[in-house]
C-alpha positions in Angstrom: 82.4 -53.7 6.9 84.0 -56.6 8.8 82.5 -58.1 11.9 85.0 -60.0 14.1 83.1 -62.3 16.4 82.5 -65.7 17.9 79.2 -67.3 17.1 79.0 -68.8 20.6 78.7 -65.2 22.0 75.3 -63.6 22.2 77.0 -60.2 22.1 78.4 -61.1 18.7 75.1 -62.5 17.4 73.2 -59.3 18.2 75.6 -57.4 15.9 75.1 -59.9 13.1 71.3 -59.9 13.6 71.2 -56.1 13.5 73.3 -55.9 10.3 71.1 -58.7 8.7 67.9 -57.0 9.7 69.1 -53.7 8.2 70.4 -55.4 5.1 73.9 -54.3 5.7 76.7 -56.0 3.8 79.5 -57.4 5.9 82.2 -60.1 6.1 82.1 -62.2 9.2 85.5 -63.1 10.6 85.2 -65.9 13.2 87.4 -65.3 16.3 87.5 -68.4 18.5 87.6 -66.9 22.1 88.1 -70.4 23.5 91.4 -70.6 21.7 92.5 -67.1 22.8 92.2 -65.6 19.3 90.9 -62.3 20.8 94.2 -62.0 22.6 96.6 -62.0 19.7 98.7 -58.9 18.9 96.7 -58.2 15.7 93.4 -58.5 17.5 94.5 -56.3 20.4 95.6 -53.7 17.9 91.9 -53.4 16.9 90.5 -53.7 20.4 93.0 -53.4 23.3 90.3 -54.9 25.6 90.7 -58.2 23.8 86.9 -58.7 23.5 84.6 -59.6 20.7 82.7 -58.3 18.8 84.6 -55.7 16.9 83.4 -54.0 13.8 85.8 -52.5 11.3 83.8 -50.0 9.2 84.3 -49.5 5.5 86.5 -46.4 6.3 88.8 -48.5 8.5 87.6 -47.3 11.9 87.1 -49.9 14.5 84.3 -50.0 17.1 83.8 -52.4 19.9 81.2 -53.1 22.6 78.1 -54.8 21.2 75.5 -52.2 22.2 77.6 -49.3 20.9 78.0 -51.2 17.6 74.3 -52.0 17.2 73.4 -48.4 18.1 75.9 -47.1 15.4 74.6 -49.5 12.8 70.9 -48.8 13.4 71.2 -45.0 13.5 68.2 -43.6 11.7 66.4 -47.0 11.4 63.1 -48.3 12.8 65.2 -50.1 15.5 65.6 -46.8 17.3 62.4 -45.1 18.5 61.9 -41.6 17.1 60.3 -40.2 20.3 63.0 -39.1 22.8 61.4 -40.7 25.8 61.0 -44.1 24.1 64.6 -43.8 22.8 65.7 -43.2 26.4 63.7 -46.2 27.6 65.5 -48.3 24.9 68.8 -47.2 26.2 67.7 -47.8 29.8 67.1 -51.5 28.9 70.4 -51.7 26.9 72.4 -50.3 29.8 70.6 -52.6 32.2 71.3 -55.6 29.9 75.1 -55.1 30.2 75.0 -54.4 34.0 72.3 -56.6 35.4 71.4 -59.3 32.9 74.5 -60.4 30.9 76.8 -60.8 33.9 74.5 -63.4 35.4 72.5 -65.1 32.6 75.3 -65.2 30.1 78.0 -66.1 32.7 75.9 -69.0 34.0 75.4 -70.3 30.4 79.1 -70.0 29.7 80.1 -71.9 32.8 77.6 -74.7 32.2 77.9 -75.0 28.4 81.5 -74.2 27.8 83.3 -74.9 31.0 81.3 -78.0 31.9 80.2 -76.9 35.3 77.1 -78.6 36.7 74.1 -76.2 37.3 74.1 -77.3 40.9 77.7 -76.1 41.3 77.0 -72.6 40.0 77.5 -69.8 42.6 74.1 -69.3 44.3 74.3 -65.5 43.9 74.9 -65.9 40.2 71.7 -68.0 39.9 69.7 -65.7 42.2 70.7 -62.6 40.1 70.0 -64.4 36.8 66.6 -65.3 38.0 66.0 -61.7 39.2 67.0 -60.5 35.7 64.6 -62.9 34.0 61.9 -61.8 36.4 62.6 -58.1 35.6 62.1 -59.0 31.9 58.9 -60.9 32.7 57.5 -57.9 34.6 58.6 -55.5 31.9 56.9 -57.5 29.2 53.6 -58.0 31.1 51.9 -55.1 29.3 53.6 -54.8 25.9 54.7 -57.0 23.0 58.2 -55.6 23.1 60.4 -53.9 25.7 59.6 -50.4 24.3 56.0 -50.6 23.2 54.6 -52.4 20.2 57.7 -52.4 17.9 61.0 -54.2 18.1 63.9 -52.0 19.1 67.6 -52.4 19.9 66.5 -53.1 23.5 64.9 -56.3 22.2 67.9 -57.2 20.1 70.3 -56.6 23.0 68.3 -58.6 25.5 67.1 -61.5 23.4 70.7 -62.6 22.6 71.4 -64.3 25.9 67.8 -64.6 27.2 66.9 -67.1 24.4 69.9 -69.2 25.6 69.2 -68.9 29.3 68.2 -72.6 29.5 71.7 -73.5 28.7 72.7 -71.9 32.0 70.1 -73.8 34.0 67.3 -71.2 34.0 63.9 -72.6 33.2 62.3 -70.2 30.7 58.9 -71.9 31.3 58.8 -70.0 34.5 58.6 -66.8 32.4 55.7 -67.0 29.9 55.8 -63.3 28.9 59.5 -63.8 28.2 59.1 -66.9 26.1 56.3 -65.2 24.0 58.6 -62.2 23.5 61.5 -64.4 22.4 59.3 -65.9 19.7 58.1 -62.5 18.5 61.7 -61.1 18.4 63.0 -64.1 16.6 60.2 -63.8 14.1 60.8 -60.1 13.4 64.5 -60.5 13.2 64.3 -63.8 11.3 66.6 -65.6 13.6 66.4 -69.3 14.5 
């Protein structure tokens, strides 16, 4: 298996973390998005959307979109709850991550860290929605160790990727003690630093 990704991307890291946690063998092919390497004809032939990550499976089939990839890789593993309601809750968090978390927390981080924008110059609505996303996580973690009960799932993998880097976008994680404790637990289980 080959994983095409950029290590600055939380979406790419969650694919690597899932593969590592599951003990899957893969070759990492670094794609520098800042240099436009995901827009070359060869890359676009694998993923016409021009986005990382992309996984090329051993049989040559390509798959993109980080949450689809980690769901495929983790099929049948402990990262996917067996009980159907818990599995649906995991998917609920994963869908929410791409719609209501990543577009704000990750975008703020990218603008500050990689585009050099001052935190004070971020669009107020971006900051407001990023804080709301972090508060939603804080509330969701108030009564359980992980997002779906007492065990790490793909919901945690998907959401920890950018949450753990939220400070780089100007969000103070000290305001979210349940979130900071959860980040530490997920990092420990997944063995990420």
